[in-house]
N, C-alpha and C positions, 0 to 999 in steps of 0.2 A: 592445286595450287592456285593463289589468286588468279584472276584471269582463264583458269582453265575451266571454269563452269561453260565460256562463248566457245569453247571450241572441242570439251566432252562429246557433246554428241553429232559431233562433225569429223572427229578422229579415225574414225573407222569408214568412213567417206573418203576421206581425202588419202589413206594409207590404200585403201582399193583403189584409187586413180594412181598411187605411183606403181602399185602392182600391175596394174594393167598397161603402164607403160613396158614394163620387161615384157609384156605378150605382145606389143608393136603399136598399142593404141596409146596417142601423144599424149603429154602436157600441152596445154594451151595457155600463155600469160600467167598471171600470178593468180587467176581465180582459180585455177587447175581445172579445167573442164575437160573432155575426154572428146576427141576430134572425132566425126562422126561421117567422114570421107575415107571409105574403106574400098579395096580394090573389089572387082566385081565376085572375084574367087573366090576373099577371105573368107567367108562365113564356111565353105567346104572343105580348103585348105585345115582351119582349125579342126575341123571333124578327124581330119587324120595325122599321121606322123608329126612331130614337130619340122620345121624345113632345116636345112644343114646348118651349121652353124657358121659358113660363110659369108651365107643369106643374111643372116641375124646383123652378124655386124658392118654389114655394111650400109645399113639402114640408123643413121644417128636418133637415138632414142627420144632426144631432147633439142628438136632442129628450130630455127626461128626463132633462136633466144635471145634475150638483151643482156646489155653488158651487165655485170654485176656491178650492184654499187660499192665505193671503197670501202676498207675498214677505217679512215682517218675517222678522228672523233671520239677516240676512247682516252681517259685523261693517263692512263699508263698501262703497257705490256707485262706479264709475269710467265715465267716458265720460259722466258726469252730474253736473252741479253739485249735485246733491243725490239724495234718495231717491224713489223711485216708488214710488206703491202702485199696485192694481189697482182701485181707484177714480178713478187718474188715465187710467188705459187705456183704462176702460169706451167703447166703441164702438169700439173697435179690435182688429181679430184680433191676438191675441198669440200670440209661439213663443218657448218658453222653452227655451234650450240649454243641458245640462248637459255641463258641459264640464272638462278640468283642461289646462294648457299642455303638459304633457311629451307629450299622446297625438296619434302619429301619426292615428290617428282621426278626433280632432277637429279636426285640421288640415284634415283633407279635407273637412270639412263647412262652414269657413266661407266657401269658393267658392259652394257651393249657398245659403247665407245669404245672402252678398254680391249673390248672383242674385235673390233672393226678394226683397230689400229694395230692389233697383232696380226690379223687375218691381210690387210691389205699392207704391210710396213712401208713400201717404196711407190704405192700408189697413191695413196690416198695422205691425206693431213687436215686433221681435227685442229679448228680453231674454238675454241671457248669464248664466247661473250658475255659474259657477267653483268649481266643489268639487273641493278639492285631492286629490291623492293621495300628492307627497311634501310633507316638511314645510318645504323651501324654496319650495314653489307656496302656501304659506297666506299669504306675506307680501305686503299690497298692493300696495309699490311693486314685486316682482317681478312680480305679475301685472299691473301697469301697464305695464312696460315690455315683457312678453308683447303684451298690446294694442298697443302702436304696433309694434310687429317684425312683430304678423302683419297690422296695419294695420283692425282693426277698429271699426266705424262704428257699432254699437249700446252699449247701455248695459250693464253688467256690475255684477252681484253678486259680490261676494268671499264666498263660502259658508265661510270656514276652518272653520267648525264642523259642517258638513254638515247644517244646520236646516233648510233650504228643500230640499235633498235628499230628507229625509226625510219631510217632508210631504208630497210628491208620489211617494214609495214608488218611486224611481229605485235602479235597480242595477247600470247600467253606463252606462260613457262611451265615446262620446255617445249620449247622450237629449235625445227634445223633445216638451215638453210644446204642446200646441193647446189654447189657450183661444178660447172665442168673443168677440163684442162685448159681450155682456151677462153677460159675465164668468163663464162655464159653464165647468166642464172639460170638453175635449171625445174625449181619450185622449191616448195616447202611444206614440211610436216609437225605437227604438233604433237603432244602426247606421250606417253611409254609406251613400250613394248611392242617396239618397232624393229626390232634385228633383222628378222627373216624379211621382212619389203626391203630394208635397206640392201643385204645383204643382194638382193635378185638386181635390185636397180645398179648397184656398184659393178656386180660383175658385169653385167651389160653394157654400162658406161665404159668400163674401163678397157672390155673387149673389142668397143667399138674404136677409143682413142689408141688404143696401141697396134691397132690394125692400120689405122692412119696416119700413126706415126707424129701425133702430138700428145702422145702421154711421155711425160720425164719419171725414168724410174732412177735417179739420182736419190741414196740416202739422205735424208735430213736430221742432223743433230740441234739439240736443242738444250738450253742452261735450264735444268728444271730447280725448282725451289725447294725439292724435300734433300737437295744438297747443302742445302744451309742448315739445317738441320743438324746439331749437336746431339748426339746419346746422351739421353737422360734413363733415371730409374722408370720415374712412369711418363707413359706419352699419350697423350690428349687424351686423360683419365675424365671417363662418362659419370659413373653413377656410384653411390657409398652406399653401404649396408650396415649399421650397427648391431651386434650380435651381447646386448648386455650382460646377459647372463653369465655368459663363456667370456665375456671382454674380450673382446676382438672386433675388427674391424674389417670387411669384403670391399675391396676397391676394384672396378672395374676399370683395368687397363686397356681402355678400349683399341686403342693404336700398337698397343703391342699383344694384343689379340688373348689375351689372359686375365683372369680372377688373379687380385693378391691379398691375401690372407695374414693379417699384423694383428698385433697387441696394440692395447688403446695407449700403450707407452713406446709405441714404435719400433717393437723386435718385429722383424720378420720372422712369420709360423709355417706359411707355405705358399705356394704359387700352382695355379690350376691351369694347365696349359703348355705347351709346347713354345708359344711364342708365334708362331707360322699359322698363314691361314689356312683354315680348312675347318672338317666338319670331321673329323675322326673321332667315335667315342673312345675311351681307354682309360689307364693310368692320368695321374697329373700331367705326368711328364714327354708322353704320349698324344693324349686330347688334342685337339684344338679348335679354334673359335677364330669366328669373323666379325671383327669389332663389337664385342659383347655390351650391351648398356643396364638396363635395368635388374635387378635382384628382390628374392623375397626367402626366407628363412622360415623353415616350415620342420620342426623338430630336427632333427639331423641331416636333411637335405636341402640345399641349396638350388633354388629355382634361378636360370638363367635365361636372360632375352637376348640371343644369340641375333643380334639385329640384321645382320648382311648376309647369313644362312636362312633368314626366316624359320627362324626355327626356336623352340623352346627346349632346353638344357636341363638337366639334371646331376646334381654333384653328391655323390653319397659320401658327407664328411669321412664316415666311420672309415670304411673300406677305399676310400678314396678313388674313386671311379667317375668317370664321366659317360652318362649315355641319354640316347637322345629323346627326350619327353613326345616332342609334337612338330610335324611339320615334315615336310619332303625334302626340303633343301635347296627349293628353288619356289621364286617368287609367284603367289597368286595375280594372276595377270587380269584375272576380272573379279568383279564383288562377289564375296562368296557369304556362304551361311554358316559354313565349318562342318563339320562331320567327323567322322573317326581321326583320333588322335596321328598316327603314320602317313595317314593317307590324304589328308587335308593341306593344303599348300598356304602358309601365314604371308604376310608382306607387311615387314619393318616394325616386331613386335619391339618396343624400345622401353618400358617397365611393366612390373610386376607388383599385385600384393595380393595377400592373400587373409579371406575373411570367412570365419565358420565351416573351412572345409572347401573354400572355393578360392581358386587360381582367379585374380581378375590381371587382363591383359591390356597395357595400353599398345592398342594397333594402331600405329601412326600411319602406313600406306593407305589404309581404306579410313581413315578418320571413325573410328569406331572404338569400342571396348568389348572386349570379348572376355568369355570365361571359359575355365575347366572346373568341373567339380571334382579333386583328388580322388583318385581312385578308380575314376570311370575311363572309357574311352571316347569321352566324346570331348571336342571342342567346338564352343563358335559364338557367335554374336551376342552378346548380350544388350548394348548399348549402341544407337546410334545408324541413322536411315543410310549413313555412308556418304551423303552429300555433306561435302567442307563450308560447313558454316556454324556459326555461333547461335544456335538456336535452343532454348528451352521448352521443357513440355515432358512425354511418358518416353520410356526409353525407347519407344518404337520410333516416335515423331522426332525426337531430339535431334538435332545432328552437333558434331565436334569437328575440330580443324585441327589434326595432327598433334593429336593425344602425345603427349613426350615425360609424362610423370605422375607418381599416384602416389598419395597418403592414406590413411586409415582411421578413422575414429569411429570405434563401434560398429555401428550397424551403415555406418555413412562413409564414404570415402571422397576425396577431391582430387582434380586432377588440372593439370597446367594443359591448355590448347596453345600450343606453342603460334601457329600462325594466325590464331585470333586474337592473340595478344591477352589469354583470358582464364580466370580461376573459375574451375564448376565443382557445381557439388552433387554429387549423384544419391542418391536415399534408396539403399538396398530395399529397406521394408515398404517404402510408398512406389517404388518405380518410378523416380522423378529424378529428374535433371532441372537444377538452375544455374545460373552464373553469379557469383559473387564477387567478382570486382572484371572490370572491360564490359565493352558492351556487346548488348545480344539481342536478338529479334528486330535487325534492322533488316531493311529492305535487300532484298536475296544478293549475298555478298558482300554487302559495304563492311559487315562487322570485322571482315579480315582484313580492310585497311584503317581501322580504328585502335593507331597505336600511336606510342610517344612514353613518354616518361614525368607522370604527376601524379601525387599522393592525391588520397579522397576519399571516398565512400562509393563504395560498389560500383555505379557506372560513369561515375566522373572520375575515377581513374583512371591513370594508362599506364601499360607494360609495354613491352617490347621485345618480343618471341622467349617469354618465360620457360625452361627448359625443367626445372628443378621445385617442388611443394614439398611442403614438412608438416605436419602434424604435432603440437605441443602445448597442451594445458589450456585451451579455448583457443588459439591463435596458430596463424601458418607462417612459416616460414616461406618464403617467394624467392628462387633464384632468377631473377628480372636480367635474363643473357645479357642481351643484348644494350641494355643499358648499364652492363657492368656492374649492378648494384643486387643486394640483398635488402628486400623487404619484408614488411610483416603485415598480415590482414589478423585484425581481431575480429573472430570469429562470431559476438554479436551485434556487432555494430555495421561490420563486413569494410570496416576501414583499413585502407593501404596508406603505409607509411617507408617509408624510404630508413634502414636500417644502418646497414654499412655499404660504404662505396663513395666512392667521389662522383660516379659517374664518369671518370675517363677510364680507359684502357690502360694498364698498366702493371707494375707486379711490385709497389710502393708495400710495405705493410705499417706504416706510421704516417700520415692517415693511410688506410688499407685502400688500395686499389686492386681490381680483379680484373681478368681478360676472359670474358664470356664463362662464366662460372654456371657449371650445369647439376650437379649431383650434391645432396645435403643427407647430412647424418645427424645424429644427437645422440649422445650420453651424459645423463647428468646434466652439469652447467658447460658441457663442451658442444658446440657447433660446429660438425666439420663439413668442408665446404670444398668440392671439388674444382680446384680454379683452372679452368680444363686449357685453355691455349697458355697458361704458364706450367702447364705440365707438373701442377703440385697438389697436395692438398695442403686446405688451411683450418686451421682451429681456432674458433673465435672462443674466449673466455667469457661468456655470461653473465657473471658478475661483475666485469669492469668492460666487459667489449673491446676488449685487447686482443690482436690478433696475431699468432704468429706461424711459420711453417709448421709442419707435421711430416716428419722425415721418417721415412722404413731405412731402418739402420740394415746393411747389408744384403738390400736392394738392388739388383745392376740391370741394366737391358738385356734383352733376349738375345742369345746367340744369333749373330745375322745368318740368313742360309747360303748356302755355300754358292759361292762363283764361280763360273766357269774362269778355264785358265784361258790364256790369251793366246788360243790359238785360230785362225777363222779361215774359211775358203773363200778361193777366187769364184766366182761363176758370173758366167756372161761375159766374159772380159775375155780378148786373147791376149795369149800369154804372150810378151816381146823377148825376142832371142836375140841377145847382145852376141857383139865380136867377142872372141876368145882372149881371154883378160892373162895378163904373164905377170905373176906378184913377187914378190919377195918372198924369200923363205923366212918362216917363225915370226914374221911381222902380222902386229896386228892391223888390221883391214877396215878403212872407213870407206861407204858408199853415201854418195849425196845424191839426193832425187830434187829437181827443178823443173816444177811442174807450171807450164804456161795458164794461168788462170783465166774465167771469162773479165769482161770490164767490172771494176769498182768491188771485186771479191780478191782476197788476202788469206794467205796460211792464218790459221788462228794457233796461237801457244795453249788455247783453252780447251782445244775439240783434241781427243784423246787421237794417238797417232801410234798404231802397233804395227807389230813385222813380226815375221816368222823367214828365219834364213834355214835351209834343208837341203840335204841332199835331192838330187831330182832321181838318183836310180834306187837309194835305198832310204824309204819315205819314213823311216823309223829311226832315222839317224838327223837328229836335228841340230843343229850348230848352235842356235840362240834363237829365242823368240823374247819380246817384251816390247816396251815404248820407243819408239824413236824421238829424237828433238827435232823441235822447231825453232830454227836461228834465221829471221829475216826471210827471205823470198827461195829458203831450201829446208829440207828435211834430211837430217843426217843421222846416219846408222852406223855404231862403231860395232866392231865385231873382233873376237880373239885370233891368233893366230889359226891357221886351217892347219897345221902340222903336218904339212907335206902332203896336203889329202888330194890330190889333182881330182877333177872329173868335173861335171856340172853342176850346180844348184838351181835353187828356187827362192828368189827373192819375192815372198807376197807381203803389200804394204796397204794399210789403210789409214786414212788420215781423213781431216776435216778443213774444210776453207770456208771463211765466213763474209759476208757483205762488208766492203773495210776491214775487213778482221776480227772486228767485235761487234757487228751487227747483228739483229735479232735472228737472221737467218742462217745456218751454219749448212752446208752442203757434205755429206763426204763420198769419198771415193776410192774404191779398191782396185789395184794394178796389182801385177806379178811379172817379174824377169826372169828369161831362163839365162842364166850365165856361166858359158864353160870358162874353166879356171886351169891355167897350168902354175906350178909352182919352180919356179926355176932359182939358180945362185945368180946368175945374171938379171932376176928380176928388178924393176928400181921399182913398179908400181906398189903404192899403198894406199888409192884412194882411187874408187869406181864414180864416176858422174853419170847420172842417167836424165833422161829428159822426158818430157810427158807434155801431151798438148791437151787440155783441158777446154782452151778456150770458147769451145762450140758448144758447150755444155750449158 
């Protein structure tokens, strides 16, 4: 990623220093130098068995740290209902992820963050700080859609002016900053592939602060952008492939994790994949993908770039079977030359094309083109040194920048380098890479920041993160993604011209507006466009350039994954026994809980409140479970008559409370009461009131 070049050689050093912190060597200041002062017996002790756990956690792994800079200065907060401050996060370990949504390295960090959030649900809070590279990425709505597309579940700051970035002295995407539960800056880590190091550091830091009593393990609740998405037949469609002889269209319905097959008049033919994230081979209904992108059709076999599984899949369209062709299912963490198909780890394959029995792969992660001779058991690098840049020359010496689509013209193919905002030409006969639009061969890395929206010839033109390219009779169509336009390139003159799109992010059809288009396919005089952020396919009539929406009749979203029921357990909380309650026979029962909350916090009707009411002696007997109601400063639970069933009951309750009732930070609390109940003819009580003191939380 741009700026990453500065840190690539240092990443392993910085990561090693973090690792050393786990074993007792300290991090000092922002320079991350190791402390050379050691106890006299340390070298001997390190050769023996590790010290007892108590000795480990008594020592602060990050002592004498300064207070972390504030999170102020962002344009807007997303995935939360309001601004969050470091004061709000006191008691939590905080990991700030500095990212930009175009960046493939940043995408690779997201699974690691999701892993950490699941492993440390009550100890760790991840804050994404989106500090944009491209102009288009500074817009809050575009970041919101990226959050939805990448399925991010933590708060994100739109740091469009890079204010927070500068406060923390960040210099590369992605970078992570660690803050301890007392609000102290611990250090930073750049690059991807650091999950194991972070786990070791977090284990040590959490253990220390839990033992010290400065760790707050109250669960947090955030208002996610994903909840604002309405179900649509397509969800962030990525690439399109036309099969003209059979009059059909293949659509990578990327965020539905499936491939849609439709006729050219919009009749649904079939759906490949269950819709659930996975890497399972099998028939159409049971096979699974993870955000597939580009496709290539050879005979009756469809090849699929299963991008986030880091695999190439094949679909036998006759037998309706999905199989894995290449990849291990794990991301290649280091630059690899390739090898055996099922033994070689891949890195974000994004687009595919076939020439003379060879499958060419846009391998976005290592900024290369890979190839596989169909029928062989080998896959490997075809072009690109692996350095992220726009450099022309031989296959070995050339450099690419996040190759994202590919199209074929005889023995030549063209690719778009999205991070370099360039269109490249690869001649398979001459073994030569050139650039036909955008800049190239500038001072190391500078081409990565030469972007814009400018028509012109060759290196005088400017694009902004293009993701789609398609050859047609001496010209190219280009999906100029972040400019929300389609452009053409005359292959005789290399002249770039705007073809369609106002440049505004929108969904109008006359005049047409796109929202980050990314896939193209051509059938006769009809150009199909994957209008990704609008969750639709558009079709352009090239005779008059009129645009309409292409709808697939009978296509529906996949069935959602089964959700767990409303049951939950109370852990680590003392059960409170209340005095015996004498209730009226055959009368409905109301229970009100009035919690005393910390200053500035109020009950939130937006935060989920769930309860269960069951017998203490017969755990199989649940009277009722479901959602409680928030009414002002109390939580109301309504139960049916107990039908003269005396005994002791357990009321378990989980609810949320937010700063000012609607603030960006919402906490969750779980409590349980043991309630002895008597049913009597003279019982008059129809409501039980319970108190709960959380004011010191």
